C-alpha positions as CSV (number, residue, x, y, z in Angstrom):
1,M,38.5,-37.1,-86.8
2,F,37.7,-39.4,-83.9
3,L,34.1,-40.7,-83.6
4,Q,33.0,-40.6,-80.0
5,A,29.3,-41.3,-80.1
6,V,26.5,-42.4,-82.4
7,F,22.9,-41.3,-81.8
8,I,20.3,-43.4,-83.5
9,D,16.5,-42.9,-83.9
10,R,15.0,-46.1,-82.5
11,D,11.5,-46.9,-83.9
12,G,11.6,-47.8,-87.6
13,T,15.4,-47.3,-87.8
14,I,17.0,-50.0,-85.8
15,G,13.9,-52.0,-85.2
16,G,10.2,-51.9,-84.4
17,S,8.0,-49.9,-86.7
18,D,6.8,-46.4,-87.4
19,S,4.7,-46.6,-84.2
20,V,6.0,-46.2,-80.6
21,I,6.8,-49.6,-79.2
22,Y,7.4,-50.1,-75.5
23,P,10.9,-51.3,-74.6
24,G,9.7,-54.8,-73.5
25,D,8.0,-55.3,-76.9
26,F,10.8,-53.8,-79.1
27,K,12.6,-56.1,-81.6
28,L,15.8,-55.2,-83.5
29,F,16.0,-55.6,-87.2
30,S,18.3,-58.4,-88.4
31,D,22.0,-57.6,-88.2
32,V,21.5,-54.5,-86.1
33,A,22.8,-56.1,-82.9
34,E,26.0,-57.1,-84.8
35,S,26.5,-53.5,-86.1
36,I,26.0,-52.1,-82.6
37,Q,28.5,-54.6,-81.2
38,Q,31.0,-53.5,-83.8
39,L,30.6,-49.8,-82.8
40,K,31.0,-50.8,-79.1
41,K,34.2,-52.8,-79.8
42,S,35.6,-49.7,-81.5
43,G,34.9,-47.7,-78.4
44,V,32.0,-45.6,-79.7
45,L,29.2,-44.7,-77.3
46,N,25.8,-45.9,-78.8
47,C,22.6,-44.1,-77.9
48,S,19.1,-44.7,-79.2
49,F,16.2,-42.3,-78.8
50,L,12.5,-42.7,-78.4
51,I,10.8,-39.3,-78.1
52,N,12.5,-38.1,-74.8
53,L,13.8,-41.4,-73.7
54,V,17.5,-42.3,-74.1
55,I,18.6,-45.9,-74.1
56,H,22.3,-46.6,-73.6
57,F,23.5,-50.0,-75.0
58,D,25.9,-51.6,-72.4
């Protein structure tokens, strides 16, 4: 099976807290950026969600 995309809950999962944090104030947890880079290098689309907002990591 080929993995094409990963959809990740943003706040409290890859960073931030249990509260909604605006994009400019958002901080990733340690090692998350490295994990996202590994997914990107393998060709997997990475999307993170905040309520109805979709953030695409380029």
